N, C-alpha and C positions, 0 to 999 in steps of 0.2 A: 464376573459381575452378574448380579441377579436379574437385571432388567435388560434383556436382549432386544426389546422392542425399539429402542432408540438407536441401535447399531446401524440399520439401513439409512435412517435419517441423518445420522452423523456422517456416514460414508458419502452420501449424496452432497451434503453441505461441504464436506472436505474437498471433494472433487470440484465442485463449483467454485469454491474459494481459491483453490490452486490454479484453476484456469484463469480466473479473473486477476489474480496477483501476477501471473505470467504476462497477461495482456498489459497490465499497468507498468510492469518492468519494461516491456517492449516500447510502449509509447514514451515512457520516461527516458529510456535510452536514446530514442530519437530526439527528444527535446534537449538532452545534454549534449548530444553530438552536434545539433544545430547551434546551440549556444557556444560551444567550443569553436566551431568553424566560422561563425559570424559575430563573435564577441569583440571585445576591445583588443586592439593590437598594442601591446606594451613592450617596449624595448628601449635600447639606448637612443636618446634623442626624441623620444615620444613623451608627451605630458599626459598625466592622468586626466580624464574628463572631470568637469566640475562636480558632477553627481555620480561618481564612480561607485558601483556596488560589485563586490566580488562574486555575487551570484546573479549577474545580469543575464537575462534571457531576451534575445531580440524579438521573440514573438510573445504575445500576451501582455501582461501589465506588471505593476510593481509587486504583486503577490506571486507571480509565476515561479520565480526562483525558489522561494520558500516552499511553495506547493510541490514542485517537482522534486526537490530534495527530500522532503519528508514522505512523499508518495513512494519514492525509490527505496527509502529505508523501510517503510511499511511493507513494500513488495518483497524485499529480501527476507525480512523476518516472517512474513506471511508464508513464503515458500518453505522456510525452515519449520514453521508451524505445521505445514502440511506433511512434511517428512516425519515429524514426531507424531502427528496424528495418524499416519498410515501404520506406524508401529502400534499405536494404541488400538486402532480399529481391528488390526490383525489379531492381537492377543485379547483385547476387550477384558482386561483384568484390572483390578484396583491398583496394582503395583505400577502399571504404565500410565495411569491417569495423571499423576502430578506433573510429569514432564510435558505431556501433551497440553494440559490445562495452563501451565505456566507460560509456555511459549505462545500459546494461542492468546493468552491475556496480554502479553507484551505486544504481539502483532495487532491486537484490537486497539490498544491504547495509541500505538503509532498511527494506525489507520484513522482513529478518531482525531488525532492531531492534524493529519493530512486533510481530513474532511473540513476542519476549521479553516485551513488555508484555502481549500476549494470553495467554501462559502464566501470567503473574502474575495477570491478571484472572480466568482460569479457576480458579486456586488460591484466590482470595478469594471466589469463588462467587456473589456477589449481582449479577445482571445480567439484562437482559431478552432477548427472542428476537432482536431486531435486532442487539444487540451480540454475541450468540452466532453469528449468521450472519456478521457482520463478522470475528469471530475465526476462524471456519472458513475464510473466503475468504483471510485473511492467511496462515494456516498452509499452505493449498494453494498459494497464490501463491509462498511461499518455495521450494517444491519445483519448481513449473513454471517459475519464472523462472531457476532454476539449470539446469534442463534446456534452456531456450531458449539460455542462454549457451553451454552445451556443444554444442548443435546448430549455432549459427553458427560456433563455433570448429572444429567437426568438418568443416565445408565448406571450411575454408581449405587 
């Protein structure tokens, strides 16, 4: 690729995004584990609660289940984006750009969707410190992933 000036910027953003996606996955894993351990007990002889939701999370509010689910999806695709991005940064050639850019675009759109649920969760207010941290990381990742996409396209 002709423009090698964007390579260090793209590398830094790639490393930052990878670390933040791993943190989001860690917090999301904690939330899912807590939801499984403290969720509804359903079995023979038990009635479903009146307002049963299959993505019920005992901490947070009504948006928590959707937020955690989409944040986990965004985290997994974001880590996959980082793996494709490492290959692109290493070769920094036009032939490796389409795979890195397409996976990064999918990760960004899922992160944008998770950010929407994070905003709804902030609006509903009832949540703990770990969920607030996860919201902040998702909102920051929405911006940094977009900058990463711009950086790898700027090198083309």
